[in-house]
C-alpha positions as CSV (number, residue, x, y, z in Angstrom):
1,M,118.8,118.3,115.6
2,D,118.1,116.5,112.7
3,Y,114.4,116.3,112.0
4,F,115.0,113.3,110.8
5,K,117.7,111.7,113.4
6,N,118.9,108.6,111.7
7,N,116.1,107.7,111.0
8,S,115.8,107.6,106.6
9,F,112.9,109.8,105.0
10,E,110.7,110.4,102.2
11,F,111.0,112.5,99.5
12,I,110.5,112.9,95.5
13,D,112.3,114.1,93.0
14,L,110.8,117.1,90.3
15,F,112.1,117.7,86.8
16,S,114.8,115.0,88.3
17,G,117.6,114.9,85.5
18,I,120.1,112.5,86.5
19,G,119.0,113.0,89.7
20,G,121.8,115.4,91.5
21,F,118.7,116.2,94.5
22,H,118.6,112.3,94.4
23,Q,121.9,111.6,95.3
24,A,122.3,114.4,97.4
25,L,119.2,113.3,99.9
26,A,120.5,109.6,99.5
27,N,124.0,110.8,101.0
28,I,122.1,111.4,104.0
29,G,119.2,108.7,104.3
30,G,116.4,109.9,102.0
31,K,114.2,107.4,100.2
32,C,113.1,108.2,96.7
33,V,109.2,107.9,96.4
34,L,108.8,109.6,92.6
35,A,111.0,111.4,90.0
36,S,109.2,113.3,87.6
37,E,111.1,113.7,84.4
38,I,110.4,114.2,80.4
39,D,113.7,114.0,78.5
40,Q,114.4,110.4,77.0
41,Y,117.8,110.6,77.9
42,A,118.5,111.6,81.6
43,I,115.2,109.3,82.0
44,D,117.4,106.4,81.0
45,T,120.5,107.7,82.6
46,Y,118.5,108.2,85.9
47,K,117.2,104.6,85.4
48,E,120.6,102.9,85.2
49,N,121.4,105.0,88.4
50,Y,119.5,104.4,90.7
51,G,117.4,102.5,89.4
52,I,113.4,104.4,89.3
53,D,112.0,105.2,86.2
54,S,111.3,109.0,85.9
55,A,109.3,109.3,83.6
56,F,106.3,110.6,84.4
57,D,105.3,114.2,83.1
58,I,104.3,116.9,86.0
59,T,101.6,117.9,84.8
60,K,99.7,114.6,84.5
61,I,100.5,113.3,87.6
62,D,97.7,112.6,90.3
63,A,99.0,114.3,93.4
64,H,96.6,112.2,95.9
65,K,98.6,108.8,94.7
66,I,102.1,110.4,95.5
67,P,103.0,107.8,97.9
68,K,103.4,109.5,101.6
69,Y,106.6,111.8,101.9
70,D,108.9,113.8,103.5
71,V,110.9,116.7,101.2
72,L,109.6,117.9,97.9
73,C,112.8,118.8,95.6
74,G,113.4,120.5,91.7
75,G,115.1,122.2,89.8
76,F,112.4,123.6,88.4
77,P,112.5,126.1,84.5
78,C,112.4,130.3,85.0
79,Q,108.5,131.3,83.3
80,T,106.7,135.2,83.4
81,F,103.7,134.7,85.6
82,S,100.3,136.7,84.4
83,K,100.7,139.9,86.2
84,A,97.0,140.1,84.9
85,G,95.9,138.0,87.2
86,R,97.2,139.7,89.7
87,Q,94.2,140.2,91.0
88,L,93.0,137.0,91.5
89,G,95.8,136.0,93.7
90,F,98.4,134.8,93.6
91,A,97.9,130.9,91.7
92,D,95.9,133.0,89.8
93,Q,99.2,134.4,88.3
94,T,101.0,130.7,88.7
95,K,98.5,128.8,86.2
96,G,100.1,127.2,82.6
97,T,103.9,127.4,84.6
98,L,105.4,124.3,85.7
99,F,105.8,126.1,88.9
100,F,102.1,125.7,89.2
101,E,102.9,121.6,89.0
102,I,104.7,122.1,91.8
103,A,102.3,124.3,94.0
104,R,99.6,122.0,93.3
105,L,101.7,118.7,94.4
106,I,102.8,120.7,97.9
107,D,98.9,122.0,98.4
108,A,97.9,117.9,98.8
109,A,100.6,116.9,100.6
110,H,102.3,119.5,103.1
111,P,105.5,118.3,102.9
112,K,107.7,119.2,105.9
113,F,110.4,120.3,103.9
114,I,110.9,122.1,100.0
115,I,114.1,122.6,98.2
116,L,114.3,124.0,95.3
117,E,116.7,125.1,92.6
118,N,117.3,127.7,90.2
119,V,119.7,129.6,87.8
120,R,120.1,133.0,89.7
121,N,118.7,135.2,87.4
122,L,115.8,134.2,89.1
123,V,115.7,136.7,91.7
124,G,115.9,139.9,89.1
125,H,113.7,137.7,86.9
126,D,110.6,140.1,85.1
127,D,111.5,142.8,87.5
128,G,111.5,140.9,90.7
129,H,107.7,140.3,90.1
130,T,108.6,136.1,88.9
131,W,110.1,135.8,92.6
132,K,108.0,137.6,94.6
133,V,104.8,135.1,93.1
134,I,106.9,132.0,94.3
135,M,107.8,133.4,97.9
136,D,104.3,134.2,98.1
137,T,103.0,131.5,96.3
138,L,105.0,129.2,99.2
139,T,103.9,131.6,102.2
140,D,100.5,131.3,101.3
141,L,100.9,127.3,101.0
142,G,102.3,127.1,104.8
143,Y,105.5,127.5,104.9
144,V,108.3,129.5,106.4
145,L,111.5,130.6,103.8
146,T,114.7,132.2,104.5
147,D,114.9,136.2,104.8
148,T,116.3,136.4,101.6
149,P,117.3,134.4,98.1
150,L,120.1,131.9,98.8
151,I,122.2,132.6,96.9
152,M,124.9,129.4,97.0
153,S,128.6,129.1,94.2
154,P,130.5,124.6,94.2
155,H,133.5,127.4,95.2
156,Q,132.1,128.4,98.3
157,L,132.8,124.4,99.4
158,G,135.9,124.0,97.6
159,I,134.8,122.9,94.2
160,P,136.4,124.6,91.5
161,Q,134.0,126.0,90.2
162,L,132.6,129.0,89.9
163,R,128.2,128.5,89.8
164,E,126.0,130.7,91.2
165,R,122.1,129.6,92.3
166,V,119.5,130.1,94.2
167,Y,118.0,127.8,96.2
168,I,114.2,128.0,98.4
169,L,114.6,126.3,101.1
170,G,111.0,126.4,102.9
171,V,109.6,124.6,106.3
172,H,106.3,123.7,107.4
173,N,104.8,125.9,109.6
174,S,103.3,122.8,112.1
175,L,106.8,122.0,112.8
176,G,106.6,125.3,115.2
177,I,109.8,127.3,113.2
178,N,109.0,131.0,112.9
179,H,112.5,131.5,110.9
180,L,115.0,130.1,109.4
181,N,119.0,130.5,109.9
182,I,120.8,129.3,106.8
183,D,124.2,129.8,107.2
184,I,126.4,130.0,103.2
185,P,129.9,130.2,103.6
186,P,132.0,132.9,102.8
187,R,131.8,134.2,99.0
188,N,135.3,134.6,97.9
189,K,137.0,133.5,95.1
190,G,140.7,132.6,97.0
191,T,142.5,130.6,95.0
192,F,142.6,126.3,94.1
193,D,144.6,124.6,92.4
194,I,142.6,122.7,90.2
195,Y,145.5,120.8,89.1
196,N,145.6,119.1,93.0
197,S,141.7,119.4,93.0
198,G,140.1,115.5,92.5
199,I,138.3,117.3,89.9
200,I,141.3,115.6,87.4
201,E,140.9,112.4,85.4
202,E,144.5,110.5,85.4
203,N,144.7,108.2,82.0
204,P,140.8,109.8,80.0
205,D,140.4,108.6,76.3
206,P,142.7,109.4,73.6
207,K,139.3,110.6,72.3
208,Y,139.0,114.2,74.7
209,K,142.4,115.3,73.0
210,I,142.6,118.5,70.4
211,S,142.5,117.6,67.3
212,D,145.6,118.8,64.9
213,Y,143.7,121.8,63.4
214,E,142.7,123.0,66.4
215,T,146.7,122.3,67.6
216,N,147.4,124.3,65.3
217,V,144.9,127.5,65.6
218,L,145.9,127.9,68.8
219,T,149.4,127.2,68.6
220,C,149.2,130.2,66.0
221,W,147.2,132.7,68.7
222,D,149.6,132.0,71.5
223,E,152.0,133.2,68.9
224,F,150.5,135.6,69.2
225,Y,150.3,136.9,72.4
226,H,153.6,136.2,73.2
227,G,154.7,138.8,69.9
228,I,152.7,141.2,71.2
229,K,153.7,143.7,73.7
230,E,150.6,144.4,75.3
231,K,150.0,141.5,78.1
232,V,146.2,142.8,79.7
233,I,144.3,142.4,76.8
234,G,140.9,144.1,77.5
235,F,139.1,144.1,74.4
236,P,138.4,141.1,71.7
237,I,141.5,140.2,69.0
238,W,139.0,140.4,65.2
239,S,142.6,140.1,63.0
240,F,140.7,141.0,60.0
241,E,140.9,144.5,61.1
242,F,144.5,145.1,61.1
243,M,145.5,147.2,58.7
244,Q,141.8,148.3,57.5
245,T,140.6,152.1,57.5
246,Y,137.7,152.5,56.6
247,D,134.8,154.1,58.3
248,I,133.0,153.0,61.3
249,S,131.2,155.6,61.9
250,G,128.3,154.0,61.1
251,F,128.9,151.4,64.1
252,V,127.9,151.1,66.8
253,N,129.5,152.5,69.8
254,W,130.8,149.6,71.7
255,K,131.7,147.7,67.4
256,Q,132.9,151.1,67.0
257,S,135.3,150.8,70.1
258,I,136.3,147.7,69.1
259,C,137.8,148.3,66.0
260,R,139.3,150.9,66.9
261,K,141.6,149.6,69.4
262,N,142.2,146.2,67.1
263,R,143.8,149.2,64.9
264,E,145.6,151.0,67.6
265,L,147.2,147.2,68.7
266,Y,148.4,146.7,65.1
267,I,150.1,149.7,64.6
268,N,151.7,149.1,67.8
269,N,152.7,145.6,67.5
270,K,153.4,146.1,63.0
271,D,156.8,144.6,62.4
272,F,155.4,141.6,64.4
273,I,151.9,141.1,63.4
274,D,153.2,141.5,59.8
275,S,155.4,138.5,60.2
276,W,153.1,135.9,62.1
277,L,150.0,137.1,59.6
278,K,152.7,136.3,56.3
279,K,153.6,133.3,58.7
280,W,150.2,132.2,59.0
281,N,148.7,132.5,56.0
282,N,146.3,135.7,56.6
283,L,144.7,133.0,59.3
284,Q,143.0,131.2,55.7
285,D,143.2,128.2,56.4
286,F,141.6,129.0,59.6
287,T,137.5,129.2,60.1
288,P,136.0,132.8,60.3
289,T,135.0,132.4,63.9
290,H,139.0,131.1,64.6
291,R,140.5,134.4,63.8
292,K,138.9,136.0,66.5
293,F,140.5,136.0,70.0
294,E,140.2,137.1,73.4
295,W,142.3,136.7,76.1
296,Q,140.6,136.8,80.2
297,A,142.9,135.8,82.1
298,G,144.8,139.1,82.5
299,T,149.1,138.1,83.7
300,T,147.9,135.6,86.4
301,I,149.2,133.0,82.7
302,S,152.4,133.9,80.3
303,S,151.3,130.6,77.5
304,L,147.7,129.9,75.3
305,W,148.4,126.2,76.6
306,E,149.0,127.5,80.6
307,G,145.2,127.8,80.9
308,F,141.5,126.9,80.2
309,I,141.0,127.8,76.5
310,Q,136.9,127.8,74.5
311,F,136.2,128.0,70.7
312,R,133.2,130.0,71.1
313,P,131.2,131.4,68.7
314,S,133.0,134.5,69.4
315,G,135.9,133.4,69.5
316,I,139.2,131.4,70.7
317,R,138.7,132.3,75.0
318,V,141.3,131.9,77.0
319,K,140.6,132.1,81.1
320,R,143.5,131.4,84.4
321,P,143.2,127.8,85.4
322,D,142.0,129.0,88.8
323,F,138.6,127.5,88.4
324,F,136.6,125.5,85.8
325,P,134.2,127.2,83.4
326,A,130.7,127.3,84.8
327,L,128.7,123.8,84.1
328,V,125.5,125.0,82.1
329,A,124.1,122.8,79.2
330,M,127.3,122.5,77.3
331,V,128.3,123.2,73.8
332,Q,131.6,124.5,73.8
333,I,133.4,122.0,76.1
334,P,136.5,123.6,77.8
335,I,139.9,122.7,76.5
336,I,142.6,122.1,79.5
337,G,145.0,123.8,77.8
338,K,148.0,121.5,80.0
339,Y,146.6,118.4,78.7
340,K,145.8,119.6,74.9
341,R,142.7,118.0,75.8
342,R,138.6,118.9,76.4
343,L,137.3,118.3,79.9
344,T,135.9,114.5,80.4
345,P,132.3,113.4,81.4
346,R,133.3,112.1,84.4
347,E,135.4,115.1,84.8
348,A,132.3,117.5,84.5
349,A,131.0,114.7,87.1
350,R,133.2,115.7,89.8
351,L,132.4,119.2,89.4
352,Q,128.9,119.0,90.0
353,S,129.9,116.1,92.8
354,F,128.3,113.2,91.7
355,P,130.8,110.4,93.5
356,D,132.6,108.3,90.8
357,T,130.4,105.7,91.5
358,F,128.2,107.5,88.8
359,I,127.6,106.4,85.6
360,P,127.0,109.1,82.8
361,N,124.9,108.7,79.7
362,K,127.1,106.5,77.0
363,D,126.3,109.5,74.3
364,D,128.9,112.1,75.9
365,Y,126.7,115.3,74.3
366,Q,124.2,113.7,76.7
367,A,126.2,113.4,79.1
368,Y,127.9,116.7,79.6
369,K,124.4,118.0,78.8
370,Q,123.0,117.0,81.4
371,F,125.9,117.7,84.0
372,G,125.6,121.3,82.8
373,N,122.0,120.8,84.0
374,A,122.7,119.4,86.9
375,V,121.7,120.9,90.8
376,N,125.5,120.4,92.8
377,V,125.4,117.3,95.2
378,N,127.5,118.9,97.4
379,C,125.5,122.6,97.5
380,V,122.3,120.2,97.9
381,E,124.1,118.1,100.8
382,Y,125.7,121.2,102.7
383,L,122.2,123.0,102.5
384,A,119.5,120.0,103.5
385,K,121.5,118.8,106.4
386,Q,121.1,122.9,107.8
387,L,117.8,123.1,106.8
388,F,116.4,119.5,108.6
389,D,118.3,120.6,111.4
390,I,114.9,122.1,113.2
391,D,117.0,123.4,116.5
392,K,119.1,125.7,114.8
393,H,116.0,127.5,113.6
394,D,114.1,129.9,115.8
395,K,111.1,128.4,117.8
396,G,107.6,130.4,118.3
397,K,104.9,131.3,116.4
398,W,104.9,132.3,112.3
399,D,103.8,135.3,110.8
400,S,103.0,134.4,107.2
401,Q,102.5,138.4,106.5
402,K,105.8,139.5,108.1
403,Q,107.3,136.8,106.4
404,K,105.6,138.5,102.9
405,D,106.9,142.3,103.6
406,L,110.8,140.8,103.8
407,I,109.7,139.1,100.3
408,E,108.5,143.3,99.4
409,E,111.5,144.4,100.6
410,L,113.5,142.7,98.7
């Protein structure tokens, strides 16, 4: 049974960004009574889409002036806690961190439910100390939590993006729950047809097409891949190592290995590589970074133009087109080889499950960054529905010490 049944509920949206949590909870009847954000571009996008001014610094919010709410949610930054404060309690350890501000607001209102999100690595951050402090702090505040970390990626809901995040779900012990039961879909990757996934935009702006220079660079490397004998390349191609014989013994082991493998590749394909280099002016027309190449598609594709491509500091990377590269605060926007263009902001929005009615920031750089930082809407909605289904959970007297013991075992 949904705790809220068909009634509206109120929530606050902390570290609100562009409103991934807002979108998810509004989809199931939630009403936002406070949003908190300090990035002006994100504040502008939030207001344009939801009509709410989120320009509130969480450190300056008076917890007792927030309207009554049922759910607290937020994707908070990961910070190291003070180990020196261990003997003084969890509240002391979290002082000076943004998680402390979350705990401060929770302590003032004790909302019925909490939904928090963070990067996958939060669980092991600072040798697990960070995770334990967070869980113990929430336990001390009276919340029943899941026994193990909830790690979930959009691909588990049929969205072609591998992007694992950890979610913290909690129910206040006043609701008579002593154990949470949350189902997570299987984590197997399966097979996705990204071209029929509903992600691809049909008639994108021509400005997302790659440049003539980029086309030239990629055509060059596509010829290279077709010309060499090896079709599975398990190391970065450094073209500047072809024909080299200088001593590499002073290099660290990993660098020695890459140099050695590139020299062996050259010897094994000498005639082709010599003619290829001559045709392409020894790659002198390319920037040094673009003289490096990473094939990470195995034998699933036969051409660079069939994959996803990124111009990265480590070189040009080609990946199989079954999943879009994980959206983060992107600087290297993925190129869809088949279309010779970059992923558009609308496609990034769809990968994060925002509806097509959502208006991205007018500045493309900010739009990509914001979607990269956003929580996936469908993931939050999927988990929130289960969290609010109180009949799904075990009822009975809650044992905070037992919960702490389970956290200690992780």
